[in-house]
N, C-alpha and C positions, 0 to 999 in steps of 0.2 A: 504493498500500500506506500503512496507515495505521500508527501509531508501535508500536497491540495489536501487529498482525497482524507485523510486525517483529522484535517484544521476544519471541514467542512462536516465530518461524523461528531467531532466534539461540540461543532458548533450546535450543529442539531440538538446533542443529547445536553448541550448548557439552555439550550433555548426550550424546550421540553422540561426542563428543570424550572426554570427561572418563569415559562408560564402557568405551570402547576402553583407556582407561588403567586402567582400574578392573578388567579382565576380566585382563590382564595380571597385575596381582599377586594374583588368588585363582587363577590356572592354578596359582601356585607349590603351594596352600593348597589344588587338589584342585578347587575351588569356581567354575572360569572361568562356568558353566550359572546363575549366580545373578541373579535377572531384577533388574538396577536401574535406580530410576525417581528424580523428584523427587523419594516422600520415605522413597526407601532413607534407611536411616541408615550412618554406619562404621563404630558402633559395634556397636551391637545386631544390624543388620543381617547385612553383612559379618566382623563380626567380626575390624574393623584393632585395629595395635597401633599405637603412636607411631610406630618405627619403620617402619611400610606406610606414614601420612604426609606424614614425610620421603619416603619413596619417589615417593610422587604429589607432593611436590612438587618435585621434581627435571624431574618428566619436564611439570611445570606449564610449569615455567621454560623447559622443552626448547622448546615447541610455542609458548609465548604470550610468551618475554623477561618483560626485565623491567615487560612492561605488569599482570602477575598478580603478586602478591607475598602469594605464601599465608600466609609466615610471621608479616607482622604482620596475615591476619585473621585468622587459630588466636590473634596474642596479645593481642588485641584481645577474646576471649574468654575465660570463669572456666572450670574444669574440668566443672562441669556440663554448659555448652554445649559445649560440645568436644565431649563423649559422647553427644550429644544433636544434633551436626552431621546436619545429612540431605546428600544430592547435590544437590537445589533450590537450599540455603543457597551453597554454592557453588557452583554454577551459574550462578546472580544475582549474586555475586559478580565471578567472570570475566567476565558479558555487563557492566556495571559499570561494571570496569576496563578492560576494550575499549573501550568507548566514551568514557570520557573519556580514551583513551590518543586516539583518534580527534581529540578537540575542540581538544586545546592543540595 
């Protein structure tokens, strides 16, 4: 399996895991049938508030442990970048973080 295929497979798995987390959050708002793709934005498409991102951060920590630092990922961004954040950007961050942890 080449590196690109592995990256796609990893992103697919992480997307499924993050989608499951988001569906739990969205279920509280009655939006659990929302379609979530790599291009889905947290703010405009899913209408998540900052408190929802805090909850997502906790779920990410629960699943991935200290390997994925969501707070640091968000802290590196300006407000407009956070508002425009896509699920795909988070998926790529998780994949990169997990790979970095494997190399250490």
